[in-house]
N, C-alpha and C positions, 0 to 999 in steps of 0.2 A: 175210416177208423182210425184211431195212432196207436203206436204200440211201446212196448217197452218191452227187449226181447235180452236175454239170456244165456250166455252159455254155464253148462252147468260147473260144478265141482269150486273154481274158484272163478265164483258168479263176477262177470264185466257188462253190465249193464248198459246196451244201449238204446236211446229214444231216435226216432222214426216222426217225420210227421208228411202231407202228403198223398198216404196212402192213396191207393186206385182201389181195383175191385176184389172185395169182401165174399166173394162168392169163390174166389178161385183159393189155393189153401198159400196162405202166405210163405210156406216154407220153402214153395217153385220161386220168390220173388230173392232168396239169397241165396248165396257160393259163401261156407262155412267153412275157417280151415279145417283141415286134416286131424280129428280127431277133439274136436267140438261139434257140440249141438246148440241148437236155437229153440229154445218153450217162451213163450211168455208171459209174460211178470208179472203186468199188468198191464192195461189197454182204457178206453172211453178217454184218450185228452186232445186237444185242436191245436195243431201248430205246438206240441212242446218244442221249448229251447235249451235247458238244462236242467241238472238232476245230481243231485247227493244225498250221499248216505251219512249215518246219523252213525258215527266211529263205534258205539257201542250201547245200541237200544236197549230199551227196556224187556221182560218177556212177557210181556199180554200183550192178549193176541192184537189187542189197539193201540201197542207201545207201538210210537212213528220208526218208520222205518229208511225212507226217503224222502227225498224232498226235489217235486219239477218243475218249473215252471213254464208257463205256456204266454205267449210272442204279446198277446193282448190284453197280455195282464192280469191273468191268474196264475197263485201258487198253490198246488194240489201236495196234501201228506196221504204217502204207501205207509198200513197199519202193517202190522208184522202179518194179520191175514187177510193182508191183501187190501186190505176195501182203503180203497180213492176218495179221500176226500177232502171239500174247498179249502186251505188252512186261511187264506189272503184276498181277495177282489174286487174292483173299485176305485182302488187308490192310487192312478193316475187318472188322465184325459186324453187319453191317444182314438184318431179312427182314421187312418190310412187313406190317400185320394183312391187307392188302389188296394183291394186287397191281394193277398200273395194266389198263384204263383207272381206273378206282376210283380215286376225291382219295385214297383212305389208303396209293398206292402211289407218289404224287408226292414221294418223298425219295431221296437216297441222292448219290452223284456226280456234280455239275452243273460245276467250273472245271475250264481247262487253260490250263495260259502253257507255254512253253518260256523259258528266257537259253539265246541260242546260247553267248555266252562260257566259261558255266561246263561245259553238258550240261546242265542241272537240269532237268527236266521236276519242276512240280509240277500238281499238281491240289486241290481242295477238295470235301467231301463231307462230309454228313451220318450218324450210324451206330447204334448201338445200345451204351449201356457192359453191366456187369452186370449191376444193376440192370433192364433195358432199356427205361429211361431216352435218347430221341436228346440228343444233343452232336453241339458242329461236329467237324473235324477241317484239318487240311492234313499233304498231307504231300511229303515234300520226295524224287525219284531223283534217282541223280546216273550220269549215261553220261559220253559221249566230248566234250570239247568241241569246238564249231561242228557236228560234223554228225553228234550225238547218236550213238544205238546201236538193236542191234535189243531188250537189256534192260538193265536196271540193272545198275551195280555196287555198290549200296549205294540204304538206304532211309531215311531220316528223317521222324518227326512234328515238327510246328514249333508253335510259339505253343501251350503250353500253356493258357494263362490259356484259351483255349475251351473247355477240359474245364470246367466251374467256371459254365461256363453251358450253362444247355436248350435244344433247338432246337424246328422243328416240323417239320412238312408239309409244304411247297409253300411255308415261311417261313423256309430253312436257311443257309445258307452256297452262296456261289455263285463269279460270275464273276473273274479278275485279272487283272492285269494286269503289265505293271512296268517301271518308267521312273528313269535312275540309279540302275542297280542296287538298288531299293529294289522289294519289293512292294508294291501293292497289290489291298486281299480287301474283297468286298462282302459284308456279313452282313444279312439279314434280320430280322425282325423276333421275329421268335418268335411272333407274334400276339399281344404284349406290348406295344400304340403308345404307351401311355405310355412305355418306356423309348427311344422310338424316341432323342430329345432330351438323354436321359440320359446324358453326358460319362462317367458310371462304370459304362455297362452296353456292351458289346458289338452288344449288337443297335441291326436300322436303321441299319447304320453304312459307310461305309467306310473300313477299317483302313489301315495304312500302317507297314511294318516292314523290317524286313530281308531278306537273301538269307536269313539262320535265323531266322528266325521271333522278332527281338527291336524293341523299336519303334523306328522309324528314328528319330535324330536331327531338332531338330527339328517336331513335330509338334507344333500351333496346343494343347494344350488339355494338356500332357505337364509332369507337374511334377519328373520324374528318371528313370531308365530303369530302373525295376523292372520286369521283365516279368512281377509279377502283380497289376502298374495298371490297368484297362480305359483309362483317360484315356490312358496314354503312351498308346496305341497309334490311338486318335480322329485321322481326320483328317477328317472330314463325317459328319454326320448328318440326323436328321429322316427319312429314309426307313424304304418299310416291303420293299416285297421290287426294290430295285435286283439285278436279272437279266441287267443289259448293262451291260459299262464297255466303256470301250477308251478309250485313249492318246494323242490327236495333238498332235504338236507342244510337248508340256507339260501339254495342257492337257486333261482328265478329263472325256469324256460318261459318261452313266447314260444307261439309259430305266430307270423305278418302277416294275415296277405296283402299281398300288392296287386298291383295293376295286372299284372300278366303270369307273374313266378310267386312265388310263396315263403317264407323261408324260415328255419328255426334256428332261436335264438337265447343265446345266456348271456342276462344281463343282468349287468351289476349298477352298483349307485355309478351314476352319472354317467354313463353311459349313452354317447348320441348313436342312435345308427342311422341317421343323416339322409332320412330319406326328404329327399326333393317332388316328385311327382311320378319321375320315372321307374321305370326296372333295374339301371342300370342299381341304381341308387338301391333298391331290395334285396342285390345282387351282396352288399358290404354285409361281410361280417359275419354269414352266414356256419352254423353247423349244419346246416342242410338247408336243400334248396329243392323247392318241388317245382319243376317245369315243364309244361304247361300247370297254370295256378290250379289247382285243387279244393282252394279254403278252408283251410284247415280252422274245426271252432275246438268243441271242449278235447281234451283231456286229460291222462289219470295215468299215473305211475305209484305202484304200492308194492317195493318188492317182498316187504315181511310177508304179506297174502300170499304172494304167489310161490314163496319160500315152502313158509308153512302147509300150502297145496301141494312140495311135492312138481313145483312144475320145473323145466330146464333150463339153463342158464339162459341162453337167448330170449326167455320171456322174461324170466326176474329182474333181469335191469333192461326193460323197455317201458316205452312213453304206450302209450294206448291213445291213438289220434283222430277222430273222427275227424274225414274230411267229406267237406256234405256236399261240394259242386253249391249252384247257386240252382235255388225254385223255379227262374228263368233259363232254365236247357231244356232242351227236348226228354219227351220221356222217352222211361231202358235204359238200361244201362250205360255211362258216362265212357265216352271214348275216350277221354283225359285221366285218370284212376281217380275220382271225383267215386261220389256217392256208397264208401267204401269204409272202411276201417282198418288201421295199418298199426303194427308195432316198431317203436323206432328204439334201435338197444344205441343205449348212450353208456360213454364210460365215465361216471359222475366225479371222479375222485383229479379225468387228465381237464375233463370238458370238454370232449369229442362225439358226435358222436364213433360204434364201437363196429356197425352191422349195418347195411343196406335195407330198409324196410321191410316187413312182412310183412302180405296179407291177411287181418286175422277174417275180416270177414265181409263184404261185395254182393251187388244188388245188381241183379243178373235180370232183371223184370222187366214187365214192360210199360206199367207207369208210372206215373209222378211222385217218384220219393223217394229222402232225402238224409241218411242217417246223418242225424244233428246232436248227437252228446255221448259221451259215456262214461259210465265210473265205475271203479271198480269195490 
């Protein structure tokens, strides 16, 4: 069973995968921060990877409330009455050599973001081409502007330049975010660290493109508007596995997964974070570091909602960050601080971390479970 679990009042929804004993009380598997309780909001997922809320959902019971992606390529939509429906599936090919929790299974659909004004649903994924090689892709599903829909009206594949570059297990395309009607896309280094800082490669980058998948005007390394030139898309470079991306007040924040340590960074246009394959390079210019690595994945930040719900300042200025660890880790509680959800206070004006992390949710069971996503 795969579950979506939320904390009441200011609902922060966490998705978990690789659940274990279905006969036990699932609440015994988690320790929540004082003042929070856990409830199952929806269930029935298979290896979920990301979650995104409709900002202003409709009022009818079957109006879309949030979307959930699964790693093997199915997109689910959850309505107000908590019915879970298949929104789209079978739009790319992928048959990993081994299934999760084996490392070879850490590949597939990973990123999800919504654009309310157009009703677009964007997803990112790694897939197999005709030769069985891994590539990165982005798909855009068209629905009803504002409230979205239970099924897409059409489907468009974007950014064909991605087809020219190989992807890799665990080092693939990942999260996306939209700001000023431009799509920001995080892409792993495909285990080719030397290309991470090469602006003529899309590996190890944050790309910035239009909602049609073309190079966004004003990108720092662009020489023209040719969609077949990688440098025209590159917004920032020198990353390894930027598997967490959130734009707040126009500033881009990323959690980058390193070999043995991870970093939380604020990213500006043209930045090069200099990853060269070493842990030492991951230590360059972080706002915060996790050591040892805990694999930060989807995160969220929503001060407006937190303040409206009356939460204290330590919560209101926090990023809520999911620390998944890896599926191949031993069952049970992590001894590294992974398999948890944490809050990290950040002074957005100063661009500095304002408070050490505070644990919000921790897996304390004995099975093979990983928190993999969070949305407020």
